[in-house]
BABA-701176 format. One record per residue (C-alpha): residue number from 1; x, y, z. Coordinates in nm, 2 decimals. Layout:
% residues N
NUM	X	Y	Z
...
//
This chain:
% residues 623
1	4.46	19.21	5.90
2	4.57	19.00	6.19
3	4.45	18.70	6.29
4	4.13	18.74	6.54
5	4.21	18.52	6.86
6	3.92	18.36	7.00
7	3.76	18.50	7.27
8	3.60	18.25	7.53
9	3.31	18.30	7.76
10	3.35	18.31	8.14
11	3.66	18.19	8.31
12	3.85	18.10	7.92
13	3.71	17.76	7.95
14	3.62	17.59	7.57
15	3.30	17.48	7.45
16	3.21	17.12	7.32
17	3.22	17.14	6.90
18	2.99	17.27	6.74
19	2.81	17.50	6.99
20	2.73	17.83	6.94
21	2.91	18.11	7.16
22	2.76	18.45	7.20
23	2.88	18.63	6.93
24	3.04	18.91	7.12
25	3.25	18.63	7.30
26	3.27	18.39	7.05
27	3.42	18.57	6.73
28	3.58	18.87	6.68
29	3.44	19.09	6.37
30	3.56	19.34	6.16
31	3.35	19.62	6.03
32	3.39	19.72	5.68
33	3.57	20.00	5.66
34	3.50	20.28	5.45
35	3.70	20.64	5.43
36	3.53	20.97	5.36
37	3.81	21.27	5.32
38	4.06	21.07	5.45
39	3.93	20.96	5.76
40	3.85	20.60	5.78
41	3.49	20.55	5.93
42	3.40	20.18	6.06
43	3.04	20.14	5.97
44	2.85	19.79	5.97
45	2.69	19.69	5.58
46	2.36	19.54	5.54
47	2.17	19.46	5.23
48	1.87	19.50	5.37
49	1.72	19.70	5.68
50	1.56	19.42	5.89
51	1.85	19.15	5.89
52	1.69	18.78	5.87
53	1.66	18.54	6.20
54	1.97	18.36	6.22
55	1.94	18.02	6.03
56	1.70	18.09	5.81
57	1.91	18.20	5.51
58	2.02	17.96	5.22
59	2.41	17.89	5.16
60	2.58	17.75	4.85
61	2.85	17.59	4.92
62	3.12	17.49	4.67
63	3.44	17.29	4.72
64	3.75	17.25	4.54
65	4.06	16.99	4.60
66	4.10	16.69	4.78
67	3.88	16.41	4.95
68	3.97	16.61	5.29
69	3.86	16.92	5.15
70	3.53	16.73	5.06
71	3.49	16.64	5.40
72	3.53	16.96	5.59
73	3.26	17.09	5.33
74	3.03	16.84	5.43
75	3.11	16.87	5.81
76	3.05	17.25	5.82
77	2.72	17.18	5.60
78	2.62	16.97	5.84
79	2.65	17.24	6.12
80	2.44	17.52	5.92
81	2.20	17.26	5.84
82	2.18	17.14	6.22
83	2.12	17.52	6.31
84	1.86	17.56	6.03
85	2.03	17.69	5.73
86	1.89	17.54	5.41
87	2.17	17.42	5.18
88	2.17	17.49	4.79
89	2.34	17.36	4.46
90	2.19	17.67	4.31
91	2.43	17.95	4.38
92	2.13	18.23	4.22
93	1.90	18.14	4.49
94	2.20	18.13	4.82
95	2.21	18.47	5.05
96	2.57	18.33	5.12
97	2.82	18.18	4.93
98	3.07	17.97	5.12
99	3.40	17.88	4.90
100	3.61	17.57	5.01
101	3.94	17.62	4.87
102	4.27	17.40	4.71
103	4.60	17.56	4.75
104	4.78	17.22	4.52
105	4.76	17.39	4.20
106	4.71	17.74	4.03
107	4.45	17.63	3.83
108	4.21	17.54	4.15
109	4.33	17.89	4.33
110	4.23	18.04	3.98
111	3.86	17.91	3.99
112	3.85	18.02	4.34
113	3.94	18.37	4.20
114	3.66	18.39	3.95
115	3.41	18.25	4.20
116	3.48	18.48	4.43
117	3.47	18.79	4.15
118	3.11	18.65	4.04
119	3.01	18.65	4.41
120	3.12	18.98	4.48
121	2.92	19.08	4.11
122	2.61	18.89	4.22
123	2.62	19.07	4.58
124	2.65	18.78	4.79
125	2.82	18.76	5.14
126	3.13	18.53	5.09
127	3.30	18.30	5.36
128	3.62	18.13	5.20
129	3.73	17.85	5.41
130	4.04	17.57	5.29
131	4.40	17.59	5.17
132	4.40	17.92	5.01
133	4.34	18.15	5.32
134	4.51	17.94	5.56
135	4.80	17.91	5.37
136	4.81	18.28	5.20
137	4.60	18.49	5.39
138	4.72	18.81	5.28
139	4.61	18.75	4.93
140	4.43	19.06	4.75
141	4.19	18.84	4.63
142	4.07	18.74	5.02
143	4.02	19.12	5.12
144	3.66	19.20	5.22
145	3.55	18.83	5.27
146	3.52	18.65	5.54
147	3.77	18.35	5.62
148	3.78	18.02	5.82
149	4.06	17.83	5.85
150	4.10	17.44	5.81
151	4.09	17.36	6.17
152	3.86	17.63	6.27
153	3.57	17.45	6.04
154	3.38	17.40	6.42
155	3.30	17.78	6.40
156	3.17	17.78	6.08
157	2.82	17.86	6.22
158	2.96	18.17	6.39
159	3.15	18.31	6.10
160	2.82	18.26	5.84
161	2.61	18.45	6.10
162	2.84	18.75	6.12
163	2.92	18.75	5.77
164	2.56	18.77	5.70
165	2.53	19.08	5.93
166	2.77	19.25	5.74
167	3.10	19.21	5.89
168	3.40	19.03	5.79
169	3.55	18.75	5.99
170	3.88	18.59	6.01
171	3.95	18.25	6.22
172	4.30	18.14	6.11
173	4.45	18.03	6.43
174	4.56	17.68	6.46
175	4.45	17.47	6.78
176	4.33	17.12	6.86
177	4.18	16.92	6.57
178	3.82	16.94	6.50
179	3.60	16.71	6.67
180	3.51	16.40	6.44
181	3.16	16.36	6.59
182	3.03	16.70	6.44
183	2.71	16.66	6.25
184	2.76	16.63	5.89
185	2.61	16.60	5.53
186	2.74	16.41	5.35
187	2.77	16.44	4.93
188	2.71	16.08	4.88
189	2.56	15.94	5.20
190	2.67	15.59	5.11
191	3.05	15.73	5.13
192	3.21	15.84	5.47
193	3.54	16.00	5.41
194	3.72	15.98	5.76
195	4.05	16.24	5.79
196	4.27	16.04	6.01
197	4.49	16.29	6.04
198	4.61	16.68	5.90
199	4.93	16.78	5.78
200	5.24	16.56	5.73
201	5.61	16.49	5.79
202	5.77	16.61	5.44
203	5.93	16.92	5.31
204	5.83	16.87	4.94
205	5.99	17.19	4.74
206	5.69	17.24	4.57
207	5.42	17.19	4.81
208	5.21	17.46	4.93
209	4.96	17.26	5.11
210	5.20	17.20	5.42
211	5.21	17.63	5.48
212	4.81	17.56	5.52
213	4.78	17.21	5.68
214	5.09	17.21	5.89
215	5.29	16.96	6.09
216	5.12	16.61	6.12
217	4.86	16.60	6.35
218	4.65	16.23	6.43
219	4.34	16.15	6.57
220	4.37	15.88	6.80
221	4.27	15.51	6.74
222	3.98	15.53	6.97
223	3.83	15.83	6.80
224	3.84	15.69	6.46
225	3.71	15.35	6.56
226	3.40	15.54	6.76
227	3.35	15.72	6.44
228	3.35	15.40	6.21
229	3.13	15.21	6.44
230	2.90	15.52	6.41
231	2.90	15.59	6.05
232	2.85	15.21	5.99
233	2.51	15.24	6.19
234	2.43	15.55	5.98
235	2.39	15.34	5.67
236	2.75	15.42	5.55
237	2.85	15.13	5.31
238	3.23	15.25	5.18
239	3.46	15.45	5.42
240	3.74	15.68	5.27
241	4.03	15.74	5.48
242	4.18	16.08	5.40
243	4.47	16.27	5.47
244	4.79	16.44	5.31
245	4.99	16.10	5.42
246	4.79	15.85	5.55
247	5.13	15.63	5.51
248	5.26	15.92	5.82
249	4.97	15.86	6.06
250	5.02	15.81	6.42
251	5.41	15.84	6.44
252	5.32	16.23	6.63
253	5.11	15.99	6.90
254	5.33	15.67	6.93
255	5.14	15.44	6.68
256	5.14	15.35	6.35
257	4.88	15.30	6.02
258	4.89	14.90	6.06
259	4.77	14.97	6.44
260	4.48	15.19	6.27
261	4.40	14.98	6.00
262	4.39	14.62	6.22
263	4.14	14.84	6.48
264	3.91	14.97	6.19
265	3.87	14.60	6.03
266	3.74	14.46	6.35
267	3.47	14.69	6.33
268	3.36	14.65	5.96
269	3.03	14.38	5.94
270	3.16	14.04	5.85
271	2.94	14.03	5.53
272	3.12	14.28	5.33
273	2.88	14.51	5.33
274	3.09	14.80	5.42
275	3.41	14.83	5.24
276	3.74	15.04	5.36
277	3.98	15.23	5.13
278	4.33	15.33	5.23
279	4.39	15.69	5.15
280	4.69	15.82	4.94
281	5.01	15.74	5.10
282	5.39	15.84	5.00
283	5.66	15.56	5.00
284	5.88	15.64	5.29
285	5.61	15.58	5.56
286	5.49	15.20	5.45
287	5.83	15.07	5.35
288	5.86	14.94	5.72
289	5.55	14.81	5.71
290	5.50	14.66	5.36
291	5.38	14.30	5.49
292	5.13	14.41	5.74
293	5.02	14.67	5.48
294	4.92	14.33	5.21
295	4.79	14.18	5.53
296	4.51	14.45	5.54
297	4.45	14.50	5.17
298	4.40	14.14	5.11
299	4.09	14.16	5.38
300	3.76	14.06	5.22
301	3.64	14.41	5.36
302	3.90	14.59	5.26
303	3.96	14.75	4.89
304	4.30	14.59	4.72
305	4.37	14.94	4.61
306	4.64	15.15	4.72
307	4.74	15.56	4.57
308	5.10	15.61	4.57
309	5.28	15.89	4.39
310	5.61	15.88	4.31
311	5.61	16.19	4.07
312	5.92	16.12	3.86
313	6.11	15.87	3.74
314	6.43	16.00	3.82
315	6.62	16.00	4.16
316	6.80	16.33	4.06
317	6.44	16.48	3.99
318	6.34	16.33	4.32
319	6.63	16.46	4.53
320	6.53	16.85	4.41
321	6.15	16.78	4.50
322	6.31	16.64	4.87
323	6.04	16.36	4.85
324	6.28	16.14	5.06
325	6.29	15.82	4.86
326	6.43	15.63	4.54
327	6.28	15.51	4.24
328	6.37	15.22	4.36
329	6.17	15.21	4.68
330	5.89	15.33	4.48
331	5.95	15.01	4.29
332	6.01	14.81	4.60
333	5.62	14.91	4.70
334	5.46	14.86	4.41
335	5.64	14.53	4.30
336	5.60	14.41	4.72
337	5.19	14.47	4.72
338	5.12	14.36	4.37
339	5.31	14.03	4.47
340	5.13	13.98	4.77
341	4.78	14.07	4.73
342	4.58	13.94	4.45
343	4.39	14.20	4.23
344	4.61	14.45	4.36
345	4.56	14.82	4.19
346	4.77	15.09	4.22
347	4.73	15.46	4.14
348	5.01	15.71	4.11
349	5.04	16.06	4.01
350	5.34	16.25	3.80
351	5.48	16.62	3.76
352	5.58	16.69	3.45
353	5.85	16.96	3.40
354	5.94	17.01	3.73
355	6.28	17.26	3.73
356	6.59	17.12	3.64
357	6.38	16.81	3.43
358	6.58	16.71	3.15
359	6.53	16.48	2.87
360	6.72	16.22	3.03
361	6.50	16.24	3.32
362	6.14	16.24	3.17
363	6.28	15.95	2.96
364	6.32	15.75	3.27
365	5.99	15.89	3.39
366	5.81	15.74	3.06
367	5.98	15.42	3.08
368	5.86	15.39	3.46
369	5.52	15.40	3.36
370	5.52	15.19	3.07
371	5.71	14.91	3.30
372	5.36	14.91	3.53
373	5.08	15.00	3.26
374	4.90	15.10	3.60
375	4.54	15.19	3.48
376	4.54	15.50	3.69
377	4.79	15.79	3.64
378	4.73	16.16	3.73
379	4.93	16.39	3.49
380	5.03	16.72	3.58
381	5.22	17.03	3.46
382	5.45	17.19	3.74
383	5.30	17.50	3.88
384	5.52	17.72	4.06
385	5.36	17.79	4.40
386	5.42	18.11	4.58
387	5.66	18.09	4.89
388	5.78	17.76	4.80
389	6.17	17.71	4.73
390	6.08	17.51	4.42
391	5.93	17.86	4.29
392	6.23	18.03	4.30
393	6.39	17.72	4.08
394	6.46	17.80	3.72
395	6.20	17.68	3.55
396	6.17	17.47	3.21
397	6.05	17.65	2.91
398	5.62	17.63	2.95
399	5.61	17.46	2.59
400	5.89	17.22	2.68
401	5.64	17.10	3.01
402	5.32	17.13	2.77
403	5.48	16.89	2.56
404	5.62	16.66	2.76
405	5.29	16.62	2.99
406	5.13	16.53	2.64
407	5.38	16.29	2.52
408	5.34	16.13	2.93
409	4.94	16.13	2.84
410	4.94	15.94	2.54
411	5.17	15.68	2.65
412	4.93	15.63	2.94
413	4.63	15.64	2.72
414	4.74	15.38	2.50
415	4.75	15.13	2.78
416	4.42	14.84	2.82
417	4.47	14.79	3.18
418	4.12	14.63	3.18
419	4.18	14.40	2.87
420	4.04	14.00	2.96
421	3.78	14.11	3.23
422	3.51	14.02	2.95
423	3.28	13.72	3.07
424	3.45	13.72	3.42
425	3.20	13.70	3.78
426	3.29	14.01	4.01
427	3.15	14.16	4.33
428	3.06	14.52	4.36
429	2.96	14.73	4.56
430	2.74	15.01	4.42
431	2.77	15.35	4.59
432	2.71	15.62	4.31
433	2.52	15.70	4.01
434	2.73	15.76	3.67
435	2.76	16.11	3.50
436	2.58	15.97	3.23
437	2.24	15.98	3.45
438	2.22	15.62	3.30
439	2.45	15.36	3.50
440	2.48	15.26	3.85
441	2.88	15.28	3.94
442	3.02	15.00	4.17
443	3.37	14.91	4.23
444	3.55	14.56	4.22
445	3.79	14.46	4.51
446	4.04	14.61	4.33
447	3.87	14.95	4.31
448	3.82	14.90	3.94
449	3.52	15.13	3.83
450	3.19	14.89	3.69
451	2.89	15.04	3.53
452	2.55	14.88	3.54
453	2.21	14.93	3.48
454	1.94	14.92	3.72
455	1.73	15.07	3.97
456	1.85	15.35	4.22
457	1.70	15.13	4.50
458	2.01	14.90	4.42
459	2.28	15.20	4.57
460	2.42	15.09	4.91
461	2.41	14.71	4.75
462	2.68	14.49	4.68
463	2.60	14.29	4.36
464	2.77	14.00	4.14
465	2.79	14.08	3.82
466	2.94	13.96	3.48
467	3.13	14.16	3.29
468	3.02	14.24	2.95
469	3.25	14.49	2.79
470	3.55	14.71	2.90
471	3.63	15.06	2.81
472	3.96	15.30	2.88
473	3.85	15.38	3.24
474	3.61	15.19	3.37
475	3.41	14.84	3.28
476	3.05	14.77	3.23
477	2.86	14.45	3.36
478	2.49	14.31	3.39
479	2.41	14.24	3.71
480	2.33	13.85	3.82
481	2.26	13.87	4.20
482	2.18	14.18	4.45
483	2.36	14.06	4.78
484	2.28	14.11	5.09
485	2.37	14.42	5.30
486	2.24	14.29	5.63
487	2.07	14.01	5.78
488	1.77	14.16	5.74
489	1.76	14.31	5.38
490	1.83	14.08	5.08
491	1.70	14.14	4.72
492	1.84	13.95	4.43
493	1.80	13.89	4.09
494	1.63	13.55	3.93
495	1.91	13.59	3.64
496	2.05	13.23	3.63
497	1.85	12.91	3.68
498	2.09	12.79	3.86
499	2.24	13.10	4.08
500	2.56	13.15	4.20
501	2.51	13.24	4.60
502	2.76	13.44	4.81
503	3.00	13.23	4.96
504	3.02	13.20	5.31
505	3.36	13.14	5.37
506	3.68	13.30	5.17
507	3.81	12.93	5.04
508	3.45	12.83	4.89
509	3.37	12.80	4.52
510	3.10	12.98	4.32
511	2.88	12.73	4.18
512	2.82	12.91	3.87
513	3.22	12.99	3.80
514	3.33	12.75	3.48
515	3.66	12.73	3.61
516	3.60	12.71	3.96
517	3.72	13.00	4.11
518	3.75	13.08	4.44
519	3.49	13.33	4.55
520	3.54	13.67	4.58
521	3.71	13.71	4.96
522	3.44	13.98	5.02
523	3.15	13.75	4.99
524	2.93	13.68	5.28
525	2.66	13.40	5.31
526	2.37	13.58	5.33
527	1.95	13.51	5.29
528	1.79	13.59	4.98
529	1.42	13.66	4.87
530	1.25	13.72	4.57
531	1.31	13.99	4.36
532	1.16	14.33	4.49
533	0.93	14.53	4.30
534	1.13	14.75	4.11
535	1.41	14.45	4.04
536	1.11	14.28	3.86
537	1.03	14.58	3.71
538	1.35	14.61	3.52
539	1.39	14.23	3.43
540	1.08	14.29	3.24
541	1.21	14.60	3.06
542	1.57	14.46	2.97
543	1.52	14.24	2.65
544	1.86	14.06	2.75
545	1.60	13.92	3.05
546	1.33	13.79	2.80
547	1.45	13.46	2.80
548	1.38	13.43	3.19
549	1.00	13.56	3.18
550	0.90	13.22	3.13
551	1.00	13.05	3.45
552	0.66	12.91	3.60
553	0.58	12.95	3.98
554	0.66	12.61	4.10
555	1.03	12.69	4.01
556	1.00	13.00	4.16
557	0.85	12.87	4.48
558	1.07	12.60	4.54
559	1.39	12.80	4.49
560	1.21	13.08	4.74
561	1.16	12.79	4.98
562	1.52	12.67	4.95
563	1.65	13.04	5.00
564	1.39	13.10	5.29
565	1.53	12.79	5.47
566	1.91	12.88	5.46
567	1.79	13.21	5.59
568	1.69	13.07	5.96
569	2.09	12.99	5.98
570	2.28	13.18	6.21
571	2.60	13.21	5.99
572	2.78	13.47	6.24
573	2.77	13.19	6.56
574	3.06	13.00	6.61
575	3.02	12.73	6.46
576	3.29	12.52	6.27
577	3.31	12.55	5.87
578	3.24	12.20	5.85
579	2.93	12.25	6.06
580	2.82	12.56	5.83
581	2.90	12.38	5.48
582	2.68	12.12	5.58
583	2.42	12.35	5.70
584	2.41	12.50	5.38
585	2.28	12.20	5.19
586	2.04	12.12	5.51
587	1.68	12.19	5.38
588	1.38	12.22	5.67
589	1.07	11.98	5.65
590	0.79	12.07	5.46
591	0.58	12.30	5.69
592	0.17	12.35	5.63
593	0.21	12.67	5.47
594	0.42	12.50	5.22
595	0.22	12.23	5.16
596	-0.11	12.47	5.15
597	0.08	12.68	4.91
598	0.19	12.39	4.68
599	-0.16	12.24	4.66
600	-0.33	12.59	4.56
601	-0.07	12.55	4.30
602	-0.16	12.23	4.17
603	-0.54	12.31	4.19
604	-0.49	12.60	3.97
605	-0.31	12.38	3.71
606	-0.59	12.10	3.72
607	-0.83	12.36	3.71
608	-0.68	12.49	3.39
609	-0.64	12.14	3.22
610	-0.98	12.10	3.31
611	-1.13	12.40	3.14
612	-0.92	12.36	2.80
613	-1.06	11.99	2.80
614	-1.42	12.10	2.87
615	-1.36	12.39	2.62
616	-1.20	12.14	2.34
617	-1.52	11.88	2.41
618	-1.78	12.18	2.30
619	-1.58	12.20	1.99
620	-1.60	11.90	1.88
621	-1.97	11.82	1.95
622	-2.07	12.17	1.78
623	-1.91	12.00	1.47
//
């Protein structure tokens, strides 16, 4: 089937993103075709004689692939929800299935095929989105289903409406980038996945994604800054910059990645309540900006983490992949960032068994991974993708590919990257619930995953934690103190007699650090208040906290009064550093309320002592 061009209303002018055009003018539809006696008849297939009112049905959305795909699904879910459709994680109760696909590897496309067949068996109307239909529109598996392209996600409501009526709709023509201010339903309400560009400048011989996402197309700096402002106001605590190659950002519009990052960082709250994570970047496009990137990665509100895929440790294989860099250039990127950014964490990717890979090539890859012992390495076997140059190259035998993948995985899993973290105090941002349903998930400045136990009310908060044990993929921590997320929202654990308050300035030291290490630069000085009811309940139920339950009211009152007085200080003003430090030690005068509370406590204690004395006198006299 040929692509269906958009038909616009009236004079041919466009419509605002997310607005629904009248069906006849908005979408070209292809009714189901049936052949009888060699004659093709056009029919409209309907499951029921009286279709439901549009916007009253339930939609199931399944997403495969990268964070960019996840963002697209969230945008499509937002538009459908805004129009009245219900969203469900249960495919059986849904009236329509939407499948957002990934074309990077064969397994993900096979999973799509399985889901499509399952939907057909269940007689569910299907809409397929993402990179598979955009890059391979004539696949047999896509016959008879509706399709929405990667740059047509702002038309999803129209596609769903027509599909529910029994029509087959295809919108694949590339156009301008979808607006960033479309309605959105986030999978995690604390995490915003922000696409900064689509497509890339590369031409890797194995990559099918380029066929779908196309050439580089960047959003303007102003539009991205505006989006960041809006999501912070919505309560987002973590912003992931996403694209097919973050490092190439802006080269099509006359800017570059450091310009964008500096503009975004300027909008982040000073108290470290919202963190920025820079997305995957290939080596060629950050080599010229390494020092600027390092400066940004050192910023208190930016994770010291970067995903830089190398794919192979052999220059000959990188050349066959058309990766446009050498192993030496990859090493330069990693070495520079690790030298300039304290606690820097690098993740990378490896493809095992690329066509032409010899034993020597593979040995060089193993040596590269051994040299750096990175905590995160994504290892995959080579999968030939139809239509790519690599699919026509002479393949390495599949048994050899599997053996190399197993060998490299064993080498990688033998590393213990988090050894030595036990006992350290780290600041983390907690944004998710672990798959075990017991722990909460937080990340350090270096984006190391920390699992802690606490109430769900801790989601979206920062906390200082003491690392109690380490695993291969994450570490475990005990919450010391919950830090503020805004000037008005503060909760804290009473974990220490002398608690470590978050430092106001990056060069201050934590009082509870035995070695007087500098406080994490993400720390912001913020007011504190007594534990919330949920936090108090958690402490009572935790046997590790039993030794803290004996604190008396006077101790709590004095600590709370000190914290309350510091709450009055405006630490975001233009005061000098010296004045801020002086203010931190300043105590306000006793107020009438303070005196009344302390008098009440003392009177209560006096009454209790008198009662015990009275009971003792009676006991003696009775004898």
